[in-house]
Each structure stands twice: as C-alpha cells, then as structure tokens.
N, C-alpha and C positions, 0 to 999 in steps of 0.2 A: 749375230755377226758371222761372217764367213772368213776363210783363210785370206782372201784378197784384201779384206779390211785391215790386215796387219802388215801389208807391204808398204814400206817407206819409199816415197817417190819424191823426186825433185828436191834433193837435199844438197846442202853445201857444208863442207868442213873447213872452210877458209878461216873461220874464227876459233877453231878448236885447237887448244894448246895441249901439250903432253900433260898427263896427270893420272889420277887414280880414283876409284870408287870402292867403297867397302860396305858390305851388307852382312848383317847378322840374320840368318834365316833358320827358323825352327824346323825340326822334323815333324811328322804327324803320325798318328796311329789310326788306321781305318777301323771303323766300327762295323760297317758293311764293306766287305773286301771286293777288290777287282782282281781277277786272276785269269788272264787271257786277253789278247789284244790283236787288233789288225794294224796294218801299216797305213799311215805313219802314226804310230802311238795312239790308236783309237781304241778305247776300252770296249770289251764285249758286254759289259754291264755297268750300270752306275754304281758309284761308291760314295761313302760319306765318312769323314774323318774328324777327329779332334786334333786341333793344332796344339803342339806342345810348346814348352817354354824353355826349360833348362837344357833340353837336348837340341843343340843348334850347330850350324856350321858358320864360321866367320870367314868370309872370302873377300880378298882385295884383288881388283883387276887394275893393273898398271898398264896404261896405254901410251903409245908414242907413234907419231906419224912415221911411216916408212921413210928411210933416209933417201931412197932412190925412187922418187915418184915421177921423175920426168920421163915422158913417153919415149924419148929418143935413147934413153939409157937403160930402159927396162923392157925385157921381153914380156909379151902378153901372158905367158905361162907363169912367169915369176910374179907378175903383178897380181895374179888371181890367187896366189898361194896365201893361206892363212898361217901366219907365223906366230907361234906362242911357245912359252915355256911354262911348266907347272911345278909348283912346290907344295907339298903337303906336310904340314907340321914341321916345316923347316928343311925338309929334304926334297931334292929334285926327284920327280917321279916320272920317268920315261914310260912306265907301264900304264900310267893314267892317260897318256896322250891319245891313244886310239879312240877312247870313248869321247874325249873332248873334241877331237877332230871330227868325229861323226856328228856330234852335236852342232859344231860350227857349220858343217856342210849342210845339215838339215835346215838351219835357221838363216843361212846367208841370203836367201831370196827375200826374206822379210826385213833383214838389217844389212843391206848391201854395202854399208860403209865399213864393215868389218875388214874387207880386203885392203883398206887404206892404212891399217894400223898394224903394229906389232904389239903383242901382249905378254905380260908376265902375270900368271895367276898364282896367288898365294892363299892357301886354304888350311883351315884347321877345324877339328871337331871337338865338341865338349863331351863326346862319348866314343866308344870303340868303333872303328870303321868296319864295315861289312859284317856286322854281327847281328843284323836283323832289327836295327832301329832306324831303318830307312835313311841311311847316310846319303844315298843317291838323291833322295827327295830334297833334303836340306842343301846338299852340295850343288845340285843343278839349279835349284831355286835361287840360291845366292848368286850363282854365276849369271843366270838370266836377268836378275835384278841389276847387276853391275852393267850388263850390256844395255839394259833399258835406261840406266842413268846416263850412259854415253849418248844414247839416242835422244834423251830429253835435253841434253846439252846442245845437240844439233837442232832439235825442234822444241824450243822452250814453251811453246803454246800448248803442248800436249796436256790433256786433263789427267788428273790423278786416277779417275776411273779407267781411262784408256790405258794408262801406264800399268795398272795392276792386271788388267785383262790380258794385255800383250805379254807382260812378264810371265803370267800363268801359262799362256799359249806357248811361249818359247820354252819355258821350263819343261812342259809336257814332252817336247820333242827331244829333251835330254833324258828324262826319266818320267814315266807316266805319273807316278804319285807326287812328283815335284810340283805339279800344278796345284796341289792341295796345300802347299806350304807357304803361299804368298800372303794369305790373310787368315783370319780366325774369327771366332773359336771353332765353328763347325763349317766344313766346306764340303760341297757336293761336286763331284766330277762325273760327267756322263749324262747324256740326254735322258731325262725321265719325265713322263707326262704329268706326274704329280708335283714336280719341283719346278716352279716358275723360273725361267731364265737359264735352266740347266743346259749344259752343252758338252759334247764330246771333245771340244777344242780347248776348253779351259775350265778351271774350277770356279764355282760361285759360292757366295756365302749362303748358308741355310736361310731361306726367305721368311721363316716364321718365327714368332716369339718363342724363345727357349724358356722352359719352365725353370723356376728357381732351384729345383733339385739338381740341375745340371750346371749351375753357376759355380765357378771355381772348382770344377771336378778334379779329383786327384788321380795321378797316374804314377805309381811306383814301379820302376822297371828293374826286374831282377835279372842280373847278368849271369845267366846259367853258363854261357859259352861266349867268350870274348874274341874267339878266333874267327877267321873268315868262313863263310858258309861253304859247305861241300858242293852245293849246286846254286848257281846265281839265279836271281829272280828273272833275268832275261831268258835263261834256258827254261826255267819253270813255266813262264808264259808261253813259250813256243810249244811246250808239250801239251798245251790245251787244244792245239789245232785238231788233233785226231783223238782226243780224249773221249772215251765212251760215255761219260756223264757230263760232258761240257754243256750241252743244251739245257739239261735240267738244272745245272749249277747257275747258269746265267739267269734263268727264270727265277730260281730261288732268291738270288741276290736282288733282283729288281723288285720282287715282292717284299723283301725285307727292307728295302728303301722306303716303301710306302708304310710298312709297319713301324719302323723306327721313327719316321717323321711324326707320326701320331704320338708316339711315346715321348719324344723330346718336347712336345707341346703340352702333354697332359702330366708329365712327371712320374709316370708309372715305372718305378725302379725295378720291380719284379719282371715286368715285360722287357725292360731294357737289358737286364741280365740274361734272360733267355735268348734274346736275339744276338747279343754280342758274343756269348760263349758258343752258340751254335755256328755263327759265322766263322769264328776262329777255328773250330774243329772241321768245318766244311772245307776251309782253305787247305788245311793239312791233309784232309781226306783226298783232295784232288791230287796232291803230290804223291800220296801213297798208292794211288790207283792209276797213275799215268804210265806210259811205256816209253822209256824205262821209268820205273818207280823209284822214289827216294824218300827218305825221312830226315827232316831237319830238326825235329824235336829230339831231346836227349832224355835219358832216364830221369834226371832231376827235374826236367820240365813236367813230366807226368806226376812226380812226387809233389811238386808245388800245386798242381791242379787238384789233386786229391786232398791235399791239406786245406785248400780254399773251400772245396765242397764240404768237407767235414766241419770246418769252422762256421760256415754259413748255416749249415743245418743245426748246429748247436746254439748259435747266438742270434739268428735271423738278421745278421748284419747284411747290408747291401753291398757286399764285396763281390767282384767278379774278375775274371781274367780275359785277356785277349792275347793273341799271338800275331806277330807279323811273320814274314817269311824267314824264320830263324828259330832258335831254341829259347830265346829270352822271353820272359813272361811279363806282360803289362798287367799290373794289378790296379783295377779301377774301383773307385769308391767316392761317395759324396763327401764334401768338406766337413759336414757336421759329424761324421764318423771317423775323422782323421786320427784322433788320439787312440781310439780302440783298435783300429785297423793297423796303425803303425806299431803298436805294441805287439800285435799278433805277428806282423811281418818280422819284427826283430827277434821275437822269441821262437818262431816256428819256421820261417821261410829263408832267412838269410843263410842258414847252414847249407842250403842247396845251391847257392851262388858261387861262381868261380872266385876264389879268394875273398869271399863275403862281400863282393862288390854289388852295389845297387845304386839307383839314381831316383831321388824323390823329385817328381815333376808335377806340373799342374797345367791345366788347359790355358793356352796363351792366345794372344790376339794377332800374332803374325810377325812380319818382318820389321827390322829396324835398320835405318840408314845410319852408318857411322861416319861422322865428319872427320875427314883426314886433315890433320893440322900440318 
C-alpha cells in the first residue's frame, strides 16, 4: 500500500452526531531498535518489538461538530483550523498541544473530516510519562485509533484489516514507534526484504510462527528514573543525521532483524539474549557518540545490568535486559522461569529502582476499544 491508499475521499458527515471514542493502547518494547529517521517519520532501519500489556495509555476523544459550519458565517481560515483541548491525567495540558497540533496537521490530508469537528482529548497512562517506556507510542497509538473510530463511523464498510493498517499509518506520523502499538504480540516496522508485507508506512504482525519459548514472555520494568528524559527521542533521532557511525548502525539493525526472525522461530533463547542485549547497548552507544553526545542511562541502570549478567552466569537462567531511550531497564525472561527470576528481581534489583517502583508486565495482543456508556 502507498500513502494515497489512506486518503479518505467522497465522505459525508451528515449522519454523525456528537460523541466520543475510547481506546486502551499498550506501549511496546523494541527488541531490534530504530534510531534515526527521515521525513515524514520514515525509519532508517527496520525494527521489531514486543507489544506490552500492563503499560498502556487510555485515551478518550470527545468530538462535536463545529457550531458555526455555515459558509456565510465562517471565514475559510477559521474553517480550516483544528480546534482541540487536551487533558492528561485530569489536568489541562497546554504544553502537549504543539505535538498534537503537529500530528493533526500531518494526518489531515488522510482524514480531511477533522476540520469539521472540535475535540477534547482526555488521556492517562498506567506508567510514568516521559520516563523511557514509550509513552508517545501508546499515546499517539490511542489517539490514532480514536480518529479511526470516527472515520469508521463515517465509512462503516471499512474492513478491520484496513482499519488497523491506517491506524498504524496515522500513529506513525505522531510518533514512529506508535505504529508498533496497534497489534501484537510481535510487530515489525520498516521495509525489510526478509519480512513479508513489511513497510516503512505502518507496522505489520510478525509473519512467521513464533516458537513456544516466546509465548507469554515476561517483561518486568525497573523504574530507575521516573522523571522526564534529559534529551527527547525526537532530538536523539535528529542527531543521527550526521552521526559518524549511522550507516554501520542501520546495517547492523537490519542484519539483526534477519537474525532475530530465525531465533523467534527456532526458540534459541541464548541467541535471543545476545541480540537483544547487543541492540540495547548499541542504541545507547549511538547516543554517547553523537554530537552533542548525551547519556540517558543512570548509575543504577549499570548496576542492574551487571547484576543480571552475574545472575545469568551463576544460574544459566534465560534472563536478559533491554533498554528503551531512557534509564529504565526492561528485564525479559520466559514464563517458565517466572518464579525464579521474580525472586531474583525482588531480592537483588528492586533496591536500584526509584522508591522501589517496578512494573510486572507480559507480552500482549494489542489495543482494546472501550465502550462508552
């Protein structure tokens, strides 16, 4: 599919009443990372992620037809404005509006009905915002799904497959990784010759049978730092433009997509661990070698990593870590080792978390529509 396939044409809103849609959309954690993109939100390399379950954003989009829709009463400039308010966890957030406005501007050509409505966006997270758990992924994914629900009300014959693809396509224009939060449990984003159906425009489900070793995989997220990141992901991506190791990094990531694809089918946990940890450290190596350089890991991040390595060496447990663009550590392990690893986490790792905070998560299946009563 191309961009033009997602443009809504010849629509009517005559039968649309005021209302709202609510979506619960999970975050995701990339196993093979993307870091660096082209406009508009096109990844420099393919990535693959586990969809999470307990880490989610709940977003309600309230919509109402503009009160002054008569052409003789409204100037063209006003008619084309996108009017919205946003509330995050009960508080009005003016500082969130520029990012949402940019998102609406990017998607308006694909959902031209937006200018006919006024919106109130109400959103909340099940996890700390801007702390490296991909809050923009779940947040933009949820908002894109709400917009698509409005489009489906306008165009009821839309298929579920098209709905999901366009939701992923729109979400990508808000936050690249958001396109990987629509479905689950494994999503690939970025065109890759070895992944059938893969695209730079939207995420697709991993096309092969996943080995039982990876069913119900566990992800315990250790909240080392619950504050906002010192450097945003948007800025970090931009620093890849002139990065001295960018070309090699993109090549490494695309090779790792091929490698991890085989691992996910064969169930080789040792190979999985090697790829996932290497990818996490490569991501942060790009940050530390950019110009200007920066470090998002904290001292306790490194302490946790070393504890995991020591525990794995002593026990042969199939535990590993990965990192997103932040200080928090995702501890990954198979379900059949849950009791052993959880005991280790409680006894050895919680001490390195901010106020002993952590989240026990599991690989999930994607988004959920919430019926508004």
